[in-house]
C-alpha positions in Angstrom: 5.7 13.6 -16.5 1.9 13.5 -16.8 -0.9 15.4 -18.5 -4.5 15.7 -17.6 -6.9 14.0 -20.1 -9.3 16.9 -20.2 -8.8 20.7 -20.4 -9.7 22.9 -17.4 -13.3 24.0 -18.2 -12.7 27.6 -17.0 -9.5 28.2 -19.0 -9.5 25.5 -21.7 -5.9 24.6 -20.7 -4.3 21.3 -19.8 -2.2 20.7 -16.7 1.2 19.2 -17.1 3.5 17.9 -14.4 7.1 17.0 -14.5 8.5 15.0 -11.7 12.2 14.5 -11.0 13.0 11.8 -8.5 16.3 11.4 -6.7 17.6 15.0 -7.3 21.3 15.3 -7.5 23.9 17.8 -8.8 23.3 16.3 -12.3 19.7 17.5 -12.1 20.7 21.2 -12.2 19.6 23.0 -15.3 17.0 24.8 -17.3 13.7 23.0 -18.0 10.9 23.9 -20.5 7.9 22.2 -21.9 7.2 22.3 -25.6 3.8 21.4 -26.9 2.7 20.9 -30.5 -0.5 20.2 -32.3 -2.1 21.0 -35.7 -2.4 24.6 -34.8 1.3 25.1 -34.0 4.0 24.8 -31.3 4.4 26.6 -28.0 7.1 26.5 -25.4 6.7 27.3 -21.7 8.8 29.8 -19.8 12.0 28.2 -18.5 12.2 26.9 -14.9 15.7 26.7 -13.4 16.5 23.8 -11.0 19.4 24.3 -8.7 19.7 21.5 -6.2 21.9 21.9 -3.2 24.2 18.8 -2.6 26.5 18.8 0.4 30.2 18.4 -0.5 31.8 14.9 -0.7 35.5 14.4 -0.8 36.5 11.2 -2.6 40.2 11.6 -2.2 43.5 13.1 -3.3 45.8 11.6 -6.0 49.2 12.3 -7.3 49.7 11.8 -11.1 52.9 10.1 -12.1 54.9 8.1 -9.7 54.8 8.1 -5.9 58.6 8.6 -5.9 59.6 11.7 -7.9 63.0 13.0 -8.9 64.5 16.3 -10.1 63.1 17.5 -13.5 59.9 15.5 -13.1 56.6 17.2 -12.7 53.8 16.2 -10.3 50.1 17.0 -10.5 48.0 16.5 -7.3 44.3 16.1 -7.9 41.5 16.6 -5.3 38.4 14.6 -6.2 35.2 16.3 -4.9 31.5 16.5 -5.6 28.8 18.9 -4.5 26.5 21.6 -5.7 27.0 24.5 -5.5 30.5 23.5 -6.5 32.8 23.4 -3.5 35.7 25.7 -2.8 38.9 23.8 -2.5 42.1 24.4 -0.5 45.2 22.2 -0.6 47.6 21.6 2.3 51.0 20.2 2.7 52.1 18.8 6.1 48.8 20.2 7.6 49.6 23.8 6.5 48.0 25.7 3.6 49.8 25.1 0.3 50.8 28.4 -1.2 51.7 29.0 -4.9 55.3 29.6 -5.6 56.1 31.9 -8.6 55.9 29.7 -11.6 56.9 26.5 -9.8 53.9 25.6 -7.6 50.6 26.4 -9.3 47.3 25.9 -7.5 44.6 25.9 -10.2 40.8 26.4 -10.0 40.4 22.9 -11.4 41.0 20.9 -8.2 44.7 20.5 -8.8 48.2 21.6 -7.8 51.1 21.4 -10.3 54.7 21.2 -9.1 57.1 22.1 -11.9 59.7 20.6 -11.4 59.7 18.5 -8.3 62.3 19.4 -5.7 63.4 17.8 -2.4 61.4 20.5 -0.5 58.1 19.2 -2.1 58.4 15.9 -0.2 55.5 15.6 2.4 51.9 14.8 3.1 49.4 16.4 0.8 45.6 16.7 1.2 42.7 18.9 0.3 39.7 20.5 2.0 36.5 21.2 0.3 33.6 23.4 1.5 30.2 24.4 0.2 26.9 25.7 1.5 24.0 23.4 0.8 20.5 23.4 2.4 21.5 26.4 4.5 24.5 24.6 6.2 28.2 24.9 5.5 29.9 21.5 5.0 33.7 21.2 5.2 35.4 17.9 4.6 39.1 17.0 4.4 40.6 14.2 2.3 42.9 11.5 3.5 46.5 12.5 3.1 48.8 11.1 0.4 52.6 11.1 0.5 54.8 12.7 -2.2 58.2 11.1 -1.9 61.3 12.6 -3.4 63.8 10.1 -4.5 67.4 10.5 -5.5 69.2 8.3 -8.0 71.9 6.1 -6.5 75.4 7.5 -6.9 77.9 5.4 -8.9 80.9 4.6 -6.8 84.2 3.5 -8.2 85.3 0.1 -7.0 89.1 -0.4 -6.6 90.1 -4.0 -5.9 93.3 -4.7 -3.9 96.3 -4.6 -6.1 97.2 -8.3 -5.9 94.6 -10.6 -4.5 95.9 -14.0 -3.4 94.1 -17.2 -4.1 91.8 -18.2 -1.2 92.0 -14.7 0.3 88.8 -12.7 1.1 88.6 -9.4 -0.8 86.9 -6.4 0.7 86.3 -3.3 -1.6 
């Protein structure tokens, strides 16, 4: 920011400038100037800065293990940036992922929650993010990540032959 050293002769006021370099989505906000001297304090009217940043998709992640079983939960996150904040859609096996009453929840917070995981949840998951910045619509799709459903091995009873003979091979 800067301030002129001398007041404007016509108005007796000073000129102030605030410069913001490298504007990003973190720059968004309400800005004011507050001035103080021996006579008191004054604050300018607010100026709102709303930069437009095209959407960027960093990726999709599955919380917990990559190999999930019955009774486990899975949370799938879509990591995106952009301003205005992008709209997000999830997909499974290249089809839109739809909520399922109480079991598959698609939230407004960039995530899908699967409670509990089932064999039918196995597949490739991804997300698509879209926003309008600088008058253009930007749509990006993440790489896909595999959710793998795993079953525990089954315990099998081993029954040896009734009377193995020394030197004989045994097959169970």
